[in-house]
VOFIKOL-102747 format. One record per atom (N, C-alpha, C, CB): x negated, y, z; residue in three letters. Coordinates in steps of 0.05 Angstrom, whole numbers, plus 5000, padded with zeros to 4 digits. Glycine has a CB too. Example, Ala and Ser with C-alpha at 12.3 -4.5 7.8 and 13.67 -1.06 7.14 Angstrom:
2
473648865156ALA;475449105156ALA;473649345156ALA;477449115181ALA;474349555142SER;472749795143SER;474250015157SER;471849885114SER;
end
This chain:
166
130357846523MET;130658026543MET;133557916560MET;130758336527MET;133157916575SER;135457776603SER;136658046615SER;133557576634SER;138657826614ALA;141358106622ALA;141458006662ALA;146358016597ALA;141258256657LEU;143558226700LEU;145358116700LEU;145258506719LEU;146557906715LEU;147957886719LEU;149358036742LEU;147657706715LEU;151858116743ALA;152358366771ALA;154558016794ALA;155958846754ALA;152857896810THR;154557706838THR;156557996843THR;151757586877THR;159557836840PRO;161757976854PRO;160757946889PRO;165157796845PRO;162758216894ALA;162658146931ALA;164458216933ALA;160758266954ALA;164257936954PHE;167457956975PHE;167458006996PHE;169157746981PHE;169158047003ALA;169858267027ALA;172058097050ALA;171758587012ALA;172258177068ALA;173557987089ALA;175958127090ALA;171957947118ALA;177257857086SER;181957847080SER;182057797102SER;184357567058SER;184857997107LEU;187057997128LEU;190057907118LEU;187258297139LEU;191357727125ALA;193157667116ALA;195557687133ALA;192657457107ALA;197457717140VAL;200157777164VAL;201357617151VAL;201858077171VAL;202357447169ASN;206157317157ASN;207557397180ASN;206856907152ASN;209357537174ILE;211757667194ILE;214157477189ILE;212658017186ILE;215457457218GLU;217757177220GLU;220357437229GLU;216756827255GLU;222757527210ILE;225057677223ILE;226457497223ILE;226357917213ILE;226557367252PRO;230057247256PRO;232257307246PRO;231157267276PRO;234257077238ARG;236957037240ARG;237957167258ARG;237556817243ARG;239757397272LEU;241157417292LEU;242857407293LEU;241057517302LEU;245057207308ASN;248857127312ASN;249157387327ASN;250156777337ASN;250357547301ALA;251557897313ALA;252857987305ALA;250358117314ALA;255458087299SER;257058067289SER;257058467270SER;259157927312SER;255158597280GLU;255258787259GLU;251158687250GLU;256359217274GLU;250358607238TYR;247958537247TYR;246558737220TYR;247258167252TYR;243458897236HIS;242159057211HIS;238958997217HIS;242859437211HIS;238359017172ARG;235858857178ARG;234459017201ARG;233758827152ARG;231759007205PRO;230659097227PRO;228259227214PRO;230158877248PRO;227459397228TYR;224759727210TYR;222459547229TYR;225460287227TYR;220659567206VAL;217859407217VAL;215759547211VAL;217359137205VAL;214559717232ALA;211459727224ALA;209659547232ALA;210159937232ALA;206559587213THR;205659397223THR;202559527221THR;206559127209THR;200159507249TRP;198659597235TRP;196159567246TRP;199259827229TRP;194159667249ILE;191959557264ILE;190459737291ILE;189859517243ILE;190059557318GLU;190159897340GLU;187059807339GLU;192459927384GLU;185160097344ARG;181359897367ARG;181659887390ARG;177860077370ARG;179059817406ALA;180059707431ALA;181359977447ALA;177459557448ALA;181560167445ASP;182060437452ASP;185160597454ASP;180560567432ASP;185960337425ASN;189260287423ASN;189460537409ASN;191260247454ASN;188060787398THR;188560947375THR;187960767351THR;186961207375THR;189560807335VAL;190660667313VAL;189160707277VAL;193860767315VAL;187160527279ALA;184860467260ALA;185960507228ALA;183760157265ALA;189660377221GLY;190860447201GLY;193560277204GLY;189060407176GLY;195460437184THR;198860257181THR;197660167156THR;202760477178THR;198759857159LEU;198059627137LEU;202059757122LEU;197359147156LEU;203359637147ALA;206059657130ALA;208359817145ALA;207259357123ALA;209459997132VAL;212660037139VAL;214659927121VAL;213460327141VAL;217159817141TRP;219459727126TRP;221959977137TRP;220159367135TRP;223060027115TYR;226060237125TYR;227360317115TYR;226160437135TYR;229060367124ASP;231560347103ASP;231760747084ASP;235460247129ASP;230460587049VAL;229260757035VAL;230860837011VAL;226860667028VAL;233760847017ARG;235061036999ARG;234261216985ARG;236461137008ARG;234861246962THR;236261506956THR;237461706963THR;237161506948THR;236061956958LYS;238462226979LYS;240562206965LYS;237762606980LYS;241362046943THR;244062106918THR;245661816943THR;243161986864THR;243961646944ASN;246361436955ASN;245661506993ASN;245460996941ASN;243461736998ASN;243661777032ASN;243862057032ASN;240861677052ASN;245362277028PRO;243662477035PRO;242762677054PRO;244062557024PRO;243862457082GLU;243162537114GLU;240262517104GLU;244262297146GLU;238962287091GLY;235962247099GLY;236062067127GLY;234362577105GLY;238261937123GLU;237461767157GLU;235561567154GLU;240161587173GLU;235161467134GLY;233461277123GLY;229661277145GLY;233261397084GLY;228761557146THR;228261667159THR;228661697184THR;228461757150THR;231261867189LYS;231061937223LYS;231961657241LYS;233562227233LYS;230961417235TRP;230461247258TRP;228461187254TRP;231961037264TRP;225661307242LEU;223361217241LEU;222561107275LEU;221661447228LEU;222661437283LYS;221661397312LYS;223561237328LYS;221261687328LYS;224961147320ASP;225960857337ASP;223960537335ASP;229360777320ASP;221960627317MET;219260467331MET;217360577347MET;217560367313MET;217260657376ARG;216660747394ARG;213760797398ARG;217860637409ARG;212760557390GLN;209560557401GLN;208460617379GLN;208160287412GLN;209560567358TRP;207760647323TRP;207860967328TRP;210160547283TRP;211261087319TRP;211561327323TRP;209461537338TRP;213561307333TRP;208661377368ARG;207461537380ARG;203961627369ARG;207861427406ARG;203761217370ARG;200861337360ARG;200161317340ARG;198861257369ARG;202161417320GLY;199761577294GLY;202961597272GLY;195861277273GLY;205561447280GLY;207761457254GLY;208461737240GLY;210761357265GLY;209061917278ARG;209762227259ARG;207762327246ARG;210662487275ARG;205662227244GLU;203962397230GLU;203162277200GLU;201462457249GLU;204062027201LEU;204661917166LEU;207862177149LEU;206461407169LEU;206262207130ALA;209062337107ALA;209662097094ALA;208262617079ALA;212761997098VAL;212961777085VAL;215361807062VAL;213561557106VAL;215961727041PRO;214161487027PRO;210561507019PRO;215761446999PRO;209561347026VAL;207761257028VAL;206260967006VAL;208161247053VAL;205261036977ASP;204360786963ASP;203360636967ASP;203360786949ASP;205060426974GLY;202560146982GLY;204160127010GLY;198060236985GLY;204960297028VAL;204460207055VAL;207860217060VAL;202260437077VAL;209460377054THR;212060337067THR;214860167040THR;212960717081THR;216260117051GLY;218559917031GLY;220559917049GLY;217859557021GLY;222959807030ALA;224159707038ALA;224159527059ALA;224759677024ALA;227459467082THR;226759277096THR;228059097085THR;227159297122THR;227058757104LYS;227258577087LYS;228458387100LYS;225258517076LYS;229258177099PRO;232058027107PRO;230457837116PRO;234557947084PRO;232057657134ALA;230357457152ALA;228957267142ALA;231657327170ALA;226857217142GLY;225756997145GLY;223356997147GLY;226356857130GLY;221056907132LYS;218556977122LYS;217757137113LYS;217856897111LYS;216157327114HIS;213857477097HIS;211157527101HIS;214457697096HIS;209957547074GLN;207057587082GLN;204957847056GLN;205657207080GLN;203457937076LEU;203458257070LEU;200158097068LEU;204758577099LEU;198558127047SER;194757977046SER;193858387040SER;193657617000SER;191258407057PHE;190058587053PHE;187258477032PHE;189658717082PHE;184458617027ASN;182458577029ASN;180958847035ASN;181858437008ASN;179358807049GLU;176959007071GLU;177059157045GLU;173058847087GLU;177759457056GLY;174959687029GLY;177759677016GLY;170659497004GLY;180259577014THR;183059626999THR;185459807003THR;184159416999THR;186959946993ALA;187359997010ALA;190459917014ALA;186260207012ALA;191659957037PRO;192060057058PRO;190059957083PRO;194660017061PRO;189059797069MET;187059687100MET;184259927101MET;185159247095MET;184559957126PRO;182560187129PRO;179460067140PRO;183960417152PRO;178260177144LYS;174660077130LYS;174160027165LYS;171760427106LYS;173959767168LEU;173959667201LEU;170559737209LEU;174959237205LEU;169059747226VAL;167459747232VAL;167559587255VAL;166859947231VAL;164559507251PRO;164759147280PRO;166459137297PRO;162159097305PRO;167258947312GLY;169059097343GLY;171458867343GLY;170859517337GLY;171759027360ALA;176058917370ALA;177659107365ALA;177158847406ALA;179358937354TYR;181659127338TYR;184358927355TYR;181559107290TYR;186859027344LYS;189058937341LYS;190858877325LYS;189759007350LYS;191958677315LEU;194958817300LEU;197258777314LEU;195758697271LEU;198158947313VAL;201159047321VAL;202659007295VAL;201559387333VAL;205158887310VAL;208158967282VAL;210158967316VAL;209458557244VAL;212159197304GLU;213859337318GLU;216359237301GLU;213259667320GLU;218659207311ALA;221759127297ALA;223159317317ALA;223058747298ALA;224959547309ALA;227259467320ALA;228859587306ALA;227759497345ALA;232559517316ARG;233759487300ARG;237059677303ARG;233559197299ARG;238259697293GLU;240159887302GLU;242059657314GLU;241460107277GLU;243159717332VAL;245559567353VAL;243659237360VAL;249759497330VAL;241959427358GLY;239759197370GLY;237659117383GLY;239059127361GLY;235859087389GLY;233359227408GLY;231559197392GLY;232359087437GLY;228759267413ARG;225859347399ARG;224159107408ARG;224359677409ARG;221659047401GLU;220358927396GLU;217458927389GLU;221458857387GLU;215959027407VAL;212358997388VAL;211058627403VAL;208859397406VAL;209458537382VAL;206858357388VAL;205558377375VAL;206858117390VAL;202758377389SER;199658317378SER;198258187386SER;198058477379SER;196358217360ILE;194957907360ILE;191558057363ILE;195757677321ILE;190858037383PRO;188058187381PRO;185457877372PRO;187358387422PRO;184158067358PHE;182057947333PHE;179758067335PHE;182957987301PHE;176957937326GLN;175158107320GLN;174458197286GLN;172957977334GLN;173558347278TRP;172358497256TRP;169158557247TRP;173358737262TRP;167458477234PRO;168958207217PRO;169457987234PRO;166958077193PRO;170657847221PRO;170357477214PRO;169057387217PRO;170357357194PRO;167757187241THR;165857107220THR;166856757207THR;162457107238THR;168756707220ALA;169956377201ALA;173356467208ALA;168655927222ALA;174256407185ALA;177456287178ALA;178656327205ALA;177855927167ALA;179856437213THR;182556307236THR;184256447231THR;182356307271THR;186156337254GLN;189356307245GLN;189856427276GLN;191055927234GLN;189856697280PRO;191856737319PRO;193456787304PRO;191356997350PRO;196056667324THR;199456657318THR;199556837356THR;201456177312THR;202157077348ALA;203257057374ALA;206257027356ALA;202557337399ALA;208057097378THR;211057047374THR;213457137391THR;211356807374THR;214357327376GLY;216757417386GLY;219557317397GLY;217257517373GLY;220857437418LYS;222857387427LYS;226257387416LYS;222257507442LYS;225757697407GLU;228857717401GLU;228957767363GLU;230458017422GLU;228058027365GLU;227358257350GLU;225058087320GLU;225558517378GLU;223757977336LEU;220457847316LEU;220457577316LEU;217057937330LEU;220657347296GLY;219557147305GLY;216657067306GLY;220757007294GLY;215156927294GLU;212556777303GLU;210856987277GLU;212456337299GLU;208457117279ILE;207157247272ILE;204057147267ILE;207757417286ILE;203257167245LYS;200457057242LYS;199757127219LYS;199956757245LYS;197257197232LEU;194357257228LEU;193357097215LEU;192857267249LEU;191457087185ASP;190256937174ASP;186757187158ASP;193056787152ASP;185657217191LEU;182757197178LEU;181257017162LEU;181157217194LEU;179857237136LYS;178756937130LYS;175157257121LYS;181456627090LYS;172957157125PRO;170657267123PRO;169757347084PRO;168757027141PRO;
end
């Protein structure tokens, strides 16, 4: 009797490399950062990550961490205000200056199920006593070949690299 061997189904993947530059500022604060995918009509397909001040209520009795999420204005207006934070696997603490990588597989939360078509990866950063910046990278889904499109911010964000694999 022969056994049927299940072949693993490989889904497309998407990795995002986000560089947060160290700024020369007398009062440096880590930026809040939101990363999401937009459809061609600029609606949000899904939020991948939100980094903000997640201190507990004992450390932060006023709940100021979530109060400043609206400073990431584009993300906030396009869908952030509808997100009930914290969200497991999406929200997390702010990150220090440096390079940070996020990886997602199709069909695994928080990666949304994307129909074939044109999309944009959008990364927005806002910093207390600092500025605000939005960087976007257009891409096609599903990827037909491994590609690594990049974009670079001017102040609040450094290089943003999207790593797409079929």
